[in-house]
C-alpha positions in Angstrom: 0.0 0.0 0.0 1.1 3.5 -0.8 1.3 5.7 2.3 2.1 9.3 3.1 3.9 9.6 6.4 2.9 12.6 8.3 3.2 14.0 11.9 0.2 16.2 11.6 -1.2 15.3 15.0 2.0 16.3 16.7 2.1 19.5 14.7 -1.5 20.2 15.7 -0.8 19.5 19.3 2.2 21.8 19.5 0.2 24.6 17.9 -2.5 24.5 20.5 -2.7 26.6 23.6 -2.4 24.9 27.0 -5.1 22.3 27.5 -8.0 23.1 29.8 -8.1 21.2 33.1 -9.2 17.6 32.7 -12.1 17.1 35.2 -13.6 13.9 36.5 -17.3 13.5 37.1 -18.4 14.8 40.6 -18.9 11.2 41.8 -15.1 10.7 41.7 -12.1 12.3 43.4 -8.5 12.7 42.3 -6.6 13.7 45.4 -3.2 12.7 44.1 -3.5 14.5 40.8 -2.9 11.5 38.5 -6.1 12.4 36.4 -7.8 9.1 37.3 -10.4 8.4 40.0 -9.1 7.5 43.4 -10.1 4.2 45.0 -12.8 5.1 47.6 -11.2 5.6 51.0 -14.3 4.3 52.7 -14.1 0.5 52.6 -17.9 0.2 52.5 -17.8 1.8 49.1 -15.3 -0.7 47.7 -16.5 -3.9 45.9 -15.0 -7.4 45.8 -17.3 -9.3 43.3 -17.2 -13.1 43.1 -17.3 -12.9 39.3 -15.3 -10.4 37.4 -16.7 -9.1 34.1 -14.2 -8.2 31.3 -14.9 -6.4 28.1 -12.7 -5.6 25.1 -13.3 -2.5 23.0 -15.9 -3.2 20.3 -13.8 -2.9 17.2 -14.7 -6.2 15.4 -16.8 -9.3 15.7 -17.1 -10.0 19.4 -17.0 -13.8 18.7 -13.5 -13.4 17.4 -12.3 -11.7 20.6 -14.2 -14.0 23.0 -11.9 -16.8 21.6 -8.8 -14.6 21.5 -9.1 -13.6 25.2 -9.9 -17.2 26.4 -6.4 -18.1 27.7 -5.9 -14.7 29.3 -9.1 -15.0 31.2 -8.1 -18.4 32.5 -4.9 -16.9 33.7 -6.7 -14.0 35.3 -8.9 -16.5 37.1 -5.8 -18.3 38.5 -4.3 -15.0 39.7 -7.4 -13.5 41.3 -9.1 -16.7 42.5 -12.3 -15.5 40.9 -14.4 -16.4 37.9 -13.8 -14.0 35.0 -16.4 -13.7 32.3 -16.1 -12.1 28.8 -18.8 -9.5 28.1 -19.3 -8.7 24.4 -20.2 -5.1 23.8 -21.4 -3.5 20.6 -20.6 0.1 21.2 -18.2 2.3 23.1 -21.2 4.0 24.8 -22.5 0.7 26.1 -19.1 -0.3 27.4 -18.7 3.0 29.3 -22.2 2.8 30.7 -21.7 -0.7 31.9 -18.6 0.4 34.0 -20.4 3.5 35.2 -23.3 1.3 36.4 -21.0 -1.2 38.2 -21.6 -4.0 35.7 -18.0 -4.0 34.3 -14.9 -4.5 36.3 -12.0 -5.0 33.9 -11.9 -3.5 30.4 -9.9 -2.4 27.4 -11.2 0.9 26.2 -10.2 2.2 22.8 -7.9 5.2 22.4 -10.6 7.7 21.8 -13.0 6.6 24.5 -10.4 6.3 27.2 -10.8 10.0 28.4 -14.5 9.6 28.5 -14.3 6.3 30.4 -11.8 7.9 32.8 -13.9 11.0 33.4 -17.4 9.5 33.4 -17.0 5.9 34.5 -14.1 5.9 36.9 -11.9 3.8 34.6 -8.3 3.4 35.9 -6.1 2.4 33.0 -2.6 1.0 33.8 -1.4 -1.1 30.8 -1.6 -1.6 27.1 -0.2 -4.0 24.5 3.2 -3.4 23.0 5.6 -5.1 20.6 8.4 -7.3 21.8 10.8 -4.3 21.7 8.5 -2.2 23.9 7.3 0.0 21.1 3.5 0.5 21.0 0.6 2.1 19.2 -1.1 2.3 15.9 -1.6 4.8 13.2 -4.7 6.4 11.8 -4.9 5.8 8.1 -7.3 7.1 5.4 -7.9 4.4 2.9 -9.6 4.1 -0.4 -10.0 1.4 -3.0 -8.3 1.1 -6.4 -10.2 2.9 -9.0 -11.9 5.3 -6.7 -10.4 8.3 -8.3 -9.0 9.3 -4.9 -5.2 9.5 -5.1 -4.4 12.1 -2.4 -6.1 13.7 0.6 -7.2 16.7 -1.4 -9.3 14.4 -3.6 -11.6 13.7 -0.7 -13.3 17.1 -1.4 -16.9 16.4 -2.5 -16.7 12.7 -1.6 -18.0 10.6 1.2 -15.6 9.7 4.0 -16.6 6.9 6.4 -15.9 7.4 10.1 -16.6 4.8 12.8 -18.1 6.5 15.9 -17.8 10.0 17.4 -15.9 8.6 20.5 -13.2 7.0 18.3 -9.8 8.7 18.0 -8.7 7.2 14.7 -12.2 6.7 13.5 -13.4 10.2 14.0 -11.6 12.7 16.3 -8.1 12.6 14.9 -9.0 12.7 11.2 -11.5 15.5 11.8 -8.9 17.6 13.5 -6.1 16.8 11.1 -8.0 17.2 7.9 -9.1 20.6 9.0 -5.7 21.7 10.3 -3.6 20.4 7.5 -5.9 20.5 4.4 -8.7 22.9 5.4 -11.2 20.1 4.7 -14.2 20.3 7.0 -16.8 17.5 7.5 -20.2 18.5 6.3 -18.8 21.3 4.2 -16.0 19.9 2.1 -16.9 16.2 2.3 -19.8 14.1 3.4 -19.2 12.2 6.7 -20.9 8.8 7.2 -20.7 6.6 10.2 -20.1 2.8 9.9 -20.2 2.0 13.7 -16.9 0.0 13.8 -13.5 -0.1 12.2 -14.1 -3.5 10.5 -17.3 -2.1 9.0 -15.4 0.8 7.5 -12.5 -1.3 6.2 -14.9 -3.9 4.7 -17.0 -1.0 3.3 -14.0 0.4 1.4 -12.7 -3.0 0.3 -16.2 -3.8 -1.1 -16.5 -0.4 -2.6 -19.4 0.6 -0.5 -17.5 3.7 0.7 -15.0 5.6 -1.4 -12.8 6.3 1.6 -12.6 5.7 5.4 -10.5 6.8 8.4 -9.4 3.7 10.3 -7.0 2.2 12.9 -4.4 0.4 10.9 -3.9 -2.3 13.6 -7.4 -3.5 12.9 -6.8 -3.5 9.2 -3.6 -5.5 9.6 -5.3 -8.2 11.6 -8.1 -8.4 9.1 -5.6 -8.8 6.2 -3.8 -11.5 8.2 -7.1 -13.4 8.7 -7.9 -13.1 5.0 -11.1 -11.1 5.8 -9.9 -8.7 3.1 -7.0 -8.7 0.6 -4.2 -6.1 0.9 -4.7 -5.1 -2.7 -8.4 -4.2 -2.1 -7.3 -1.0 -0.2 -4.9 1.9 -0.8 -3.7 4.2 1.9 -3.4 7.9 1.2 -2.6 9.2 4.7 -0.8 7.8 7.7 -0.6 9.6 11.0 1.9 9.6 13.7 1.7 6.8 16.2 -1.1 6.9 18.8 -1.5 4.9 22.0 -3.6 1.8 21.5 -6.3 0.3 23.7 -5.8 1.0 27.4 -6.6 -1.7 29.9 -7.6 -1.1 33.5 -10.2 -1.5 36.2 -13.3 0.1 37.7 -12.2 2.6 40.4 -14.2 1.0 43.3 -12.7 -2.5 43.3 -10.8 -3.2 46.5 -7.1 -2.2 46.4 -6.1 -5.8 46.9 -8.2 -6.9 44.0 -6.9 -4.1 41.7 -3.4 -5.2 42.6 -4.2 -8.8 41.7 -5.7 -7.7 38.3 -2.5 -5.7 37.6 -0.5 -8.8 38.5 -2.6 -10.9 36.1 -1.8 -8.6 33.2 1.9 -8.3 34.1 2.5 -12.1 34.5 0.5 -13.3 31.5 2.7 -15.5 29.2 2.0 -14.7 25.6 3.9 -17.4 23.8 1.5 -20.1 22.4 -1.6 -18.4 23.8 -4.9 -17.6 22.1 -4.1 -13.9 22.7 -0.8 -14.2 20.8 -2.5 -16.0 18.0 -4.7 -13.0 17.3 -2.7 -10.0 18.4 0.6 -11.1 16.9 -1.0 -10.3 13.6 -0.4 -6.6 14.5 2.9 -7.5 16.3 1.7 -7.2 19.9 3.7 -9.4 22.2 3.3 -8.1 25.8 1.6 -5.8 28.2 3.5 -2.7 29.4 2.7 -0.2 32.1 1.2 3.2 31.1 -0.3 6.2 32.7 -3.4 8.1 31.5 -1.8 11.4 32.4 1.2 11.0 30.2 0.4 8.4 27.5 -3.0 10.0 26.6 -1.8 13.6 26.6 -1.9 13.9 22.7 -5.4 12.4 22.7 -6.6 15.0 25.2 -5.1 17.7 23.0 -6.9 16.4 19.9 -10.1 16.3 22.0 -9.4 19.9 22.9 -8.9 20.9 19.3 -12.1 19.3 18.2 -14.2 20.8 21.0 -14.9 17.4 22.6 -16.4 17.7 26.1 -16.7 14.8 28.5 -20.4 15.1 29.2 -21.2 12.6 32.0 -25.0 13.1 32.0 
């Protein structure tokens, strides 16, 4: 695939004024200033469920990922001494609401919905997947199909561009900000935005010529090509961003401190080699979990949110 390497998101971030203060919903506190909800000091407000519910961000067919996470969940059961159940979710909003309502205890939230999950659902991210050498992340790409007549970003003018969902970083927020900042292309004015719901829908839509172009996370596309869901020659990339952090994993804020420590231990001690998780995520070169902080790792994402006028409305 032909790609154009750009660092537009970094350029955009550096051109912005200082970010506004990141605020959590009033039901949470942040006494230590790490930008995530504190564990309740009152033990009566902490929970220690007998069954832990885990959900992975809804980027593709949930059935694929129920199988992929099987070995990891067995390992987590061994470390925590609790049953761990995979909970398939069909939207970012549903996943956030489940944690906010206390029905979700461990989760991987996608890049763009991490700030909303932190602010509104008390999500405490602490790890994400990385390659064997410790590097991590994915790029937002704008893809088209051969014969579309779109050869460069400027050719999107007057065309349809598929986004995934408004909470997605690579599927909406980053491309919206970057297209406006770098190319003066505004959704609804210079091109027609349409929403597919998920990255795999956008990628399949372009490959099958249902959409002339789409903004997607290339890690999802890589795994789909590896599984022969699409062929590499069905898509052409005309834009590739800087690297963004990928899915962040963490816990609900009100699990007991001991249980949160056990869950962190489960991620840190998981053996990838030969596992069902490796079978799926090695397709995009992930090979381990590494520690992260929301305050530092998600800084560029919060800046993109600031640039696009995103507010973390917790109603």
